[in-house]
C-alpha positions in Angstrom: 13.2 38.7 186.5 9.8 39.3 188.1 10.3 36.3 190.4 14.0 36.4 191.6 15.1 39.9 190.6 17.9 38.7 188.3 18.7 41.1 185.4 17.2 39.7 182.2 19.7 39.2 179.5 19.3 37.3 176.3 21.1 34.3 177.9 18.7 34.0 180.8 15.3 35.2 179.6 12.6 32.5 179.4 9.8 32.0 177.0 7.9 34.6 179.1 9.8 37.9 178.8 9.0 38.8 182.5 11.0 35.9 183.9 14.4 34.2 183.8 14.7 30.6 182.6 15.6 29.5 186.1 12.3 30.7 187.5 10.0 30.0 184.5 10.0 27.3 181.8 7.5 25.5 179.7 4.7 27.8 180.7 5.0 27.6 184.5 7.2 28.4 187.4 10.1 25.9 188.0 9.8 26.1 191.8 6.7 26.1 193.9 7.9 28.4 196.7 6.9 31.3 198.9 8.5 34.7 198.5 10.5 34.1 201.7 11.8 30.8 200.3 12.9 32.6 197.1 14.7 35.2 199.3 16.5 32.5 201.2 17.5 30.9 197.8 18.8 34.3 196.4 20.8 35.2 199.5 23.3 32.6 198.6 24.3 34.8 195.7 25.1 37.9 197.8 28.8 37.7 196.8 27.9 37.8 193.1 25.5 40.7 193.8 28.3 42.6 195.7 30.7 42.0 192.9 28.3 43.2 190.2 27.2 46.2 192.1 30.3 47.3 194.0 28.4 47.0 197.3 29.6 45.2 200.4 26.4 43.8 201.9 26.3 41.0 204.4 23.9 38.2 203.8 21.6 39.7 206.5 21.7 43.1 204.8 21.0 41.6 201.4 18.1 39.5 202.8 16.5 42.7 204.2 17.0 44.5 200.9 15.3 41.6 199.1 12.4 41.7 201.6 11.9 45.3 200.6 12.3 44.7 196.8 10.5 41.4 196.2 6.9 42.6 197.0 7.3 45.0 194.0 7.9 42.0 191.7 5.0 40.7 189.6 5.1 37.2 191.0 4.9 38.3 194.7 2.4 41.1 194.5 -0.5 38.6 195.2 1.1 37.4 198.5 
């Protein structure tokens, strides 16, 4: 997803193929937030991220990784 970084599978892709259904629905973003607020939201899923990737990141390490990654995503390039 070009907003939250979630891998896009058939189950989660929205009507816009760049975004997941949790971030984009009915032609607009589902949350009006800053990139930092999206990072804060995503950090709660660090355990799932670790499980899916085999990594062992702390919440702070994951937050820093997201701060490096998110500016590359389409939604956040204008910030």
